[in-house]
Phi, psi and omega in degrees: 000139177250128173256089182287119182077029187285357173054243183274006174081017184299327175271332181299323184294324177291320180293325182294341176282348183241359183231157176296319181207139174234127177252123175267117177249133181203157178276348185260100183296325178295316178298319181298333178292344182265000180298128182297155176281130181202142185292341183245029182225129176229155177238149179221131176277129180231165182274353178102341179237307183271122179260136183276046183232152177295151173306137178066030184284340188236141173286326183216136171241128184248123185233098189249110177056049181241323191294335181289344173271350188278134178279314184252077188301312184296324177295316183292317180292325175297318177293319176295320176300321181301325188267359177274132177302156189295335176246024180266188182227152174243126180239123183240136171235129182221169174279143175275117182294345179277346180288141183298322178296323182286329177296322175294314176306312179298317178300316182291330181295339179301336184264005178267165181298324179235095180299155183262145174245116179265140186245140175288157174302321180298322181294316180291323177297315181295319179297318181295322178298318176301331185260018176067039173240142169259139185225147177232136181274144172229119181285127184260319178192196183296335183229012178230148168221159177238152172235138173245118186237155176218146179294140172277148173297148182302333183267355182294128178289141181282000000 
């Protein structure tokens, strides 16, 4: 399992109880130093776009509240798709840009060094379809949604 953008590993430790191996990949070297010690947990510093893993290396890629920080969304999603096994899954959790709390967050992010771009579930589903992924939305609460995606077979019609 890959926890892409997993930072300090706060979710990875939970995932490691359910997986043979969880790799936390993040651009923040400082955050990765805080990844807990666990026999089924490893951390890897990445550049944010290119992942140092073989195609189809992971059964599951978990991307939790990361995509709104990404500048080149299609490249990142394509790279994450590359490392998902052909019968694996990609799980994404993001903020819903239509929620009132999220609109305040988006406004305040303008004053940060790296402003956030929030994506609707439809926008991410359309992007995934373009990258040969099928995706299904799952509403998590009033301001979060999840997507569960799977690679389409190369001959599968869009």
